[in-house]
C-alpha positions in Angstrom: -28.7 92.4 0.9 -26.8 92.2 -2.4 -26.6 95.3 -4.5 -29.6 95.0 -7.6 -27.0 94.0 -10.6 -27.0 97.4 -11.9 -25.8 99.4 -9.2 -23.0 97.1 -9.1 -21.9 97.2 -12.4 -22.1 100.6 -12.7 -19.7 100.8 -9.7 -16.8 99.0 -11.0 -16.8 100.5 -13.9 -15.9 104.0 -12.0 -13.4 102.2 -9.6 -11.8 101.2 -12.8 -11.9 104.6 -14.6 -10.6 106.6 -11.5 -7.7 103.1 -11.8 -6.8 104.5 -14.7 -8.5 101.5 -16.4 -10.9 101.2 -19.4 -13.8 99.4 -19.1 -17.8 99.3 -20.6 -20.7 96.9 -20.7 -20.3 94.8 -23.8 -24.2 92.9 -22.9 -27.1 94.8 -19.7 -28.7 91.9 -18.6 -31.6 92.6 -15.8 -31.6 95.9 -13.5 -32.1 93.7 -10.3 -30.1 90.1 -10.7 -28.9 89.0 -14.0 -25.2 87.1 -13.6 -22.2 89.4 -13.8 -19.1 88.1 -15.8 -16.2 89.5 -16.1 -14.0 89.6 -19.0 -10.5 91.5 -18.5 -8.2 91.5 -21.7 -4.7 91.8 -21.0 -4.7 93.4 -24.3 -1.7 91.0 -24.6 -4.0 88.7 -26.9 -4.9 86.7 -23.7 -8.0 86.8 -20.7 -9.7 85.9 -17.9 -13.1 85.7 -17.8 -14.2 85.5 -14.6 -17.9 84.1 -13.0 -20.1 84.1 -10.4 -19.0 81.5 -8.2 -21.6 78.3 -6.8 -23.5 79.1 -3.5 -23.1 81.9 -1.4 -24.5 85.1 -4.0 -21.7 87.4 -1.3 -18.8 86.7 1.5 -19.3 87.4 4.4 -17.9 91.6 3.9 -20.8 91.9 1.3 -18.2 91.2 -1.3 -19.8 89.7 -4.5 -18.3 86.2 -5.3 -16.0 85.1 -8.7 -14.6 82.1 -10.1 -12.0 82.2 -12.6 -13.5 80.0 -15.4 -11.5 81.2 -18.4 -7.4 81.9 -17.6 -5.0 83.0 -20.4 -3.6 81.9 -22.6 -7.2 81.9 -24.0 -8.2 84.6 -26.2 -11.3 87.0 -25.5 -12.5 85.3 -28.4 -12.9 82.1 -25.9 -15.1 83.9 -23.5 -16.7 85.6 -25.9 -17.8 82.5 -27.6 -18.1 81.1 -24.2 -20.8 83.1 -22.3 -23.1 83.1 -26.0 -23.5 80.0 -25.3 -24.7 80.4 -22.2 -26.4 83.2 -22.8 -29.1 80.3 -24.2 -29.7 79.4 -21.1 -29.6 82.9 -19.3 -30.6 85.6 -21.5 -30.8 88.0 -18.4 -27.0 87.7 -18.0 -24.1 91.3 -18.5 -21.6 91.5 -19.9 -18.5 93.2 -18.3 -15.1 93.4 -20.3 -12.3 95.9 -18.8 -9.0 96.5 -20.1 -5.9 95.6 -17.6 -2.6 94.6 -18.4 -1.8 94.1 -14.9 -4.1 92.2 -13.5 -7.4 91.4 -13.1 -9.6 94.7 -12.2 -9.7 95.4 -9.1 -11.2 90.9 -8.6 -9.7 88.6 -6.7 -11.4 84.9 -8.3 -12.2 82.7 -4.6 -10.4 79.3 -4.2 
């Protein structure tokens, strides 16, 4: 069984806070099943954007699966432009942004 999107986002942001990583919800989506997109801002003008992986929503361990949709040297503005286009088709999606200079805020994109 998959966690509701609102619970997953809350737990993810709490885990980031414990690790000293600032994060915030940019756009709140559907509480139960909205697609979650995470922008990892590296605070140097570049970012990663992770989105839901195609196929199974969760792996064998029950963790959400993500794919890297945008990788550096792209900017957060590029990520938001892509998400603005996606919101026309899926108004229920979530956008979460975290600031992590060193990594991916604990998320690992699948291959």
